[in-house]
Each structure stands twice: as C-alpha cells, then as structure tokens.
N, C-alpha and C positions, 0 to 999 in steps of 0.2 A: 608041078614041075616048073622050075624057073628057066627062062632062057637067058642067054648071055647079056642081052641088052638091059635087063632089069637093074643090075648093079651099077652099070655106067650111068644110067639116068638118075639113080639115087645119089651117086657121088657128085654129079653136076648140080643137083638141087642143093646139096650140103655146101658146096663152094659158093654158089649163088647167094645163099642165105648168109654166109659169112661175109661176103663182099657187101651185101646190103647193110648189114650191121655196122661194118667199118665205115661205110659211107654216111650213115645216119650219125654216128659218133663224130665224124669229121665235120659234118654240117652243124651239129650242135655247138662244137667248139668254136667254129668260125662265127656263128651268130652271137654267142656269148661275148667273144672278144669285140665284135663290131658294136654291140649294144652297150657294153660297159666301158668302152673307150671314152676319154675325155673329149669334149667338144673343143674345137680350136678357139671358140669365142667364150671360153670359160671366164666368168667375171672374176676380176682380181688377179689375173695372171697375164703377164706379158709372155707371148709364145716362146721367146728366146731366153729370157733371163729369170724366170721364176715369179714369185709373188711381187706385185707392185705395192709399195708401201710409201709412207711419207706424203709430202705435199702433192706428188704426182697422182697418187691414188685418191686423195681428197678432192682434187680438181676433177678427176674422172667421175667420181660419185656425184659431184655437183652438176657436171654436164649431163649425166644420165638422168638425174632428177628433173633437171630443166627440160630435157628432151621428152620425158614422160608427162610433163605438164604439172608436176608437183610444186613447182616454184614459178612465181611471176617473174617477168623480166627484171623488175626492180630488185626483188629478193636475190635473183641470180647475180646481178651486178654487184650488189652490196656484199654478198658472201664471197664472190670472186675477188673483190677489192681487199677484203679481210685476209683471204688466203694468200694473195700476192704480197700483202704487207707483212705477213708472218714469215714468208720464205726469204725475205730480203734482210 
C-alpha cells in the first residue's frame, strides 16, 4: 500500500530531472557560441570595417613576416620601399 508522500517525491524527481536537462542544453549552447565565435585578432579583418585589402593589407603582411623573423631588415626595407612606391 502506498502512502501519500510517494507520489510527491516522484513528481519532484521528474521536475528536477527536467531542470537538469534544460540546464545541460543551455550550457552546451553557451559553450558552442563561445568557442565558435571569431577572435578579435582575426588576421585580415579590421574589427570595424570588414576585410582589410589593398596596400594596407600588403603592408600588414610584410610587418607580420618581419616580426616573425621571416625577413631580414634589408629585405623588409626593400619591400616596404617597393610597396610605398606602388601606392603613390
């Protein structure tokens, strides 16, 4: 024979399980959005105006390569001089 407290406990467990499921789904959605969002330092994009193109982007690539050590100082200066000559 069942007492009156049996069904109350069962209903609370069902509600708790449903709340846990909703919480896990919300957590997954938040994590996916956080991990798939674009980094503010995305290469090739100015944060305010979209993709950087033209001479500005060429100079940015040159500066990045020089900073990584892919170019010597002489190579950097020569290529920079050529870029500045093309933009005038």
